[in-house]
N, C-alpha and C positions, 0 to 999 in steps of 0.2 A: 503494500499499500504507500502510496505517495505520502510524504509528509512535509508540512507545511514549513518554509526556509525559517519563518520567525519561531516555529517552535523548536527550531534545532539551535537557537542561540536565547539570548537572555530576553527577559519579558519586559515588553515597552508599559510604563508607568503610566495608567491615566492620571495627570493633574494637569495643575494650570503652570503653563510656562513661565518663566523667567523672562524680561524683557531680552536679556543676554541671551536666552536660549532662542527666543524669536527671531533673533538677531540671527544665529547660527543656522535655524531652519531656512530664513530667507536666502542666506548666501549659498544653502546647499541648492535651494530651487533654482536661483540665477544661475550656477555653474552647472545645471543639468540641462537648460535649457542653452544655456552658450554654447556647451560641446553640440548639441544634436536639438535643432528645431527646424520645421514646428511641431510640436507635441500637444496631445490634448491634454485637458486637466487630470484626466483620470490615469494616462500614463503618468505624469509626474507624481501624483499620488502614489502609486505604486513602486516608482523610483525612491519616493520618500518613508515607504515602510521597510528599508531594506535595514534590518538591524545593525548591520557594521559601520552604518553613518553616526556621525558624531550626535546628531539628534534626528532620531528617526520619529515617526509617528506612528500611531495605532493602527493597524488594517480593520478598520470599521468605517461606517459612515460618519460617525463623529471625526476619525482621522480624515476622510476625504473632506469633508465642510471645511475641516482648519484648513487644510492644502489650498482649497478652493478661493477661502478668503483672502490669504497670504498672497495667492497670486494677483487676484483684484487689487490688492492695495500696491504690490510693486507695480502693476502696470500704472495704475493711475499715478505713483509717482516717480514714474519715469525710469526704473530701474530695468524694467521689462519690455521690450518692442511688444507693440500691439501683435506683430504679426507672427511672432514665436509660438501663440498658442490658436490651435487648430480647433474649430469648431464650426462643422458642416449640418449643424442640426437647425440653425437660422439663417438663413440667406433672404437678401430682397430679389425683387423681379425687375429688373430695370429696360427701360426701352431707349436703344440708342438711336440718336438723330445725326444727321448730316448735314452741313452746309452747302453741299454739291458733290458730285461724282469725283471730283478730284480729291476732297476730303476724305470721302468714303474709301478711295483707295490708298490714300495715304495711310489712313489710321488702321486700316486693315491688313496690311502689309506684312505687319508683325506677326497675324495668324496665320500665316501660310503655312502650312505643314506638307512634306513629301510623306507620299503613302510606302512606309516602312514595311509592309504587309504584301505590297503588290507582287512582289516575286516571289512570294511564299505558298504553300497548301493550306496555311494556318490564318483563324480569326480566332482573335483572342479577347475574353471579358473577366474581368474581375468583379466579383461579388462579394459584400463585406456584410457581415450580421447586423453592424452598428452603423450608424453616421458618424460617430465619433471615428471609428478607425478609418473610414472614408477619407473624413478631414485630414488624417495623417500622410496617406499613401497618394493622396491625388495628385500632387506634383510628379510622383514617379509614373502614377498612369498616364496623365500628360504628355510625359517626355517620350514615352514609349508607346505612344499611341495607341490605347487599348480602352475600351469603352469600362466604366466604373459605374457599378449599380449596389447601393448601399439599400438593403432590402428591409432594414429595421425590425429585425425578427423572424417569422414566418411570413413569407412572401405572399404579397398578394395575390390571388389567381389572374387579376388584369393583367400586374407588371410581369410577371411570366409569361402568360399570353402574349404580351407584344413585346417581349425579347424574344419568344420563338418567331414569331411572324417577321420579326426585322431579319432572324438568321435565314427563314424560308426565303425570303424575297431576294437577299442580299450575297448571301454565303453558300448558296446551294454548290453542292461537289466538293467542299472545302472540310477541314477538320476543324470543328469547333471548340477550342480549349477553353474550359471556365474553371478560372483558378478562384478557390473559395476560403474566404478568412472568416473564423468566428469564434465565439466562446466553447469551452471543452466542459460543459456540463450536460444534466440531463436532457436539457432543451435545445441547448445549442447543439450538440451531436445529432438531433434529428430536423433541424432546420434545413441543414445542406440536402439530407436523403430526401426531404419533401421538396425541396427547390429542383434538384435534378429529376424526380418523377415528373414534377409539374412540365418541365420542359419538354421532356422526352414525349408528354402526352400530343404536345402540340408541334413539334419538328415534324417535317417532310423526310421521308425515307430514304432522300438524298444528301440530308446533313448529318455528319458523323459527329457526335458529341463526346468530348473526353472531359470528365467532370473529376475536379482534384481538389482536396481541402489541404492547403499549404500550410495553414496555421487556423486553429491551436490544436496539437497532435500530441497525443502520450508521451512519443520520446522526445518531443521538444520541450516537455515540461520537467522531464528529466536531464536533459541536456544542459538548457539555460538555468535551471534551479529556479523555475518560475514559482512563485508565492503562490500556496494552494489554500482552501478553506473547505469545508467540508459540506457536502451535499445538504439541500435543505430536507428537513423531517416530514415526512408524507410525500413526498415527490417520488409517484410510483414508475416515472418514465426512465429507461435506461438503466437498470439497478446496476449494471458493472459500473459505472461510473459513480467514485466513491468520493475522490478528490477533485474539486473545480479550480477551474481557471477561466477569468476572463480574457478577452483577447489584448486587453490593454495592459495587461501585465507582461507582455512582451515588449521588452524596449524599443522604441518607433525606429531606431535607427537600424536595429537588428532586425525588424520587419521589413522596413523599406529595402534593406539589403535583400534578405531572402525573397522578397518578390522582383526585384529586378534582376536577380540571377537565374530566377525560374523564366521569365519573361523574356530576357535577353538569348537564352537557350534554345528558344523557339524562333529567333532569327537567324538568317544568314550571316556568314561573317562580314564584316564590315559596312553592314547596313545601316548602322546609327551614322557612324562616320560618313559615309555616302551621302545620307539623307541631309546632313547639316550642310555639307557642299550646295549640296540641289537647293535648299533653303534659302542659305544666303544669297546666292545668284538670283534667284527668282524673287526675294524681298527687295532685292537693290532695283531688279527692273520695274518691280510695281512701284517702286518710290519715285523712280525716274519717270515713269508714266504720267504720276500723279504730278511732278513738279511740271512737266510738258503742257500739261492741260491746264495747271494755273496759270501758266506764263500765257497760255493762248486766249485767255479771259478779257 
């Protein structure tokens, strides 16, 4: 049976921190985010539960709220850049407007992307159980030109249907690789099973689906010494799961590297480098075109 990292070391006391101890915790939070960002609040919370730290927090909702409060104060004080915290749970919906065609071309040139997957037999998507995880890996997915779906727990049948219909319409005859990231707990280990089953229900026969959970796995819990907690009493699902781990317990840097390595393994050699060269050339061409249009006005 897997054992909690906290239980193997000293017990973290529940008491009010002194001003000096709060300052030490703040320094730890800043150092963790300076070394690797963006991260979600929950990712930082798990980093702060490490009992090897000089000022760890308890692994509880009380500990989480304390870390959340300190991060808020540090951001407002200017010690933490706002962009270092990932939050994909709340987004605005904006409408882009332009002063003319030249303005449109100039402003959108930076968004031009070469098709990394044009010369492959693969189409890749990343699905996550939580929007928190999606916010942490979003930049990697964007860089690697893969679609990202945060399903927020058990996916709606509408979302799965629409995703499958897109695969049917655009990626027939290709191998569709879905990489999944979710919690290791009685519900979490069933979410990806349910999602895969729902997708296969709607996929056409000429779409070959490969579905892979890349995190969190039982092997990763042992390899990375991820902090665990007992399963909830009364939960009758997946009885073989005795110790649970949230996906945010995996250090964000490790999770991003794991994802990148898995996706890049599906790309042809030199694909990323060649795409960067092509993108730079096309963006320059678009900017020049915009300048010519502006000059002709």
